[in-house]
N, C-alpha and C positions, 0 to 999 in steps of 0.2 A: 304513191305507188310502192308496192312491196314485192319482194322475191324470196324464195327459199334458197338457202345456201348451206352447203355442208362441205367441210374440209376433210378429205380422206388422206391419211398419212400411212405411208409404207416405206420403211427404211428411211432414207433421207429425202424422199419425194412427197410433195404435197400436190394433190389434185383437187381443184375447186369444182364442185358441182353446183350449178345455179339455174333456177327456172322461175319463170313468171308464176306468181301466186296461184292463178286460176288453173294452171296446167298440172299441178301435183296430182298423182295417182290416176293419170290418164294414159291411154295407149293410142298411138297413131300409126297407121299403116298406109302404104302406097306401093302397090305392086309387091315386090319382094322386100321392100324396106319396112322396117318397124322400129319405133322408139317407144319404150316404156318409161314414163316419167314417175318412177316409184318413190315413195317416201323413204325407202331404205337408202337409196342413192342420193336423192336431192333434198329430202325434207328434214333438215335439222333445225335451222334457225330462220325465222321469218324476219327479214331485215328491210329497211328502207333501201330502195334501189341505188341511191347515191353511196350508201355504205358498202353495198356489194360491189359497185364499180371500183371503189378504192381498193378493195381486197383483190379483185380481178386484175387491177393495174399492175400489181406486184407478182402475179402468179406466173410460173413457168408452164404450168399445165392447168387447163380448165376445160369444162364441158358445160356449155350454156344452151338453154332452150327457151324460146318464147320471143314474141315480137318486141316486147318492152326492153328486155335485157340485151338482146342482140342489137337493136337499133341504137341504144345508148352506148354500147361498147363500140359500135362503128363511129358514132358521133364523137366519142372521146378518143378515137384513134387507137383503141386497144385491139381492134379487129378490122381487117379490110372487108369491104362489102363482098368481095369475091370469095371470102372464106366461109360464107353462110350457105348452107344447104337447106332445102325445105322438104319436109315429109308431110304430105296432106296439108300443105300451106302453113305448117308450123316451122318457123326458122330455128336452126340449130347450128352450133359451131363448136369446134374443138381447137385447142392450142396445145402444142407440144414443142418444147425446146430441147434440143440435143446438144 
């Protein structure tokens, strides 16, 4: 199983963007909610999901989208189940440390 992952760097902050492989370049809407899973934001490296989980484990900031990556993040205790939101049945989550 593979996911796309891109590391965004701004000043001293790294934000990890990660999505399930099949979701790249799709848009999902539900009511007034919308998520665009663009290759610009998410699509840099196609990695094995286990490699992505190790990167996310050390991240202070991340944005993840997709059933596979969110379920594994929950199973690995990187993310609580309550931290997941769904838009049109597509799970997504964000982590921000202050």
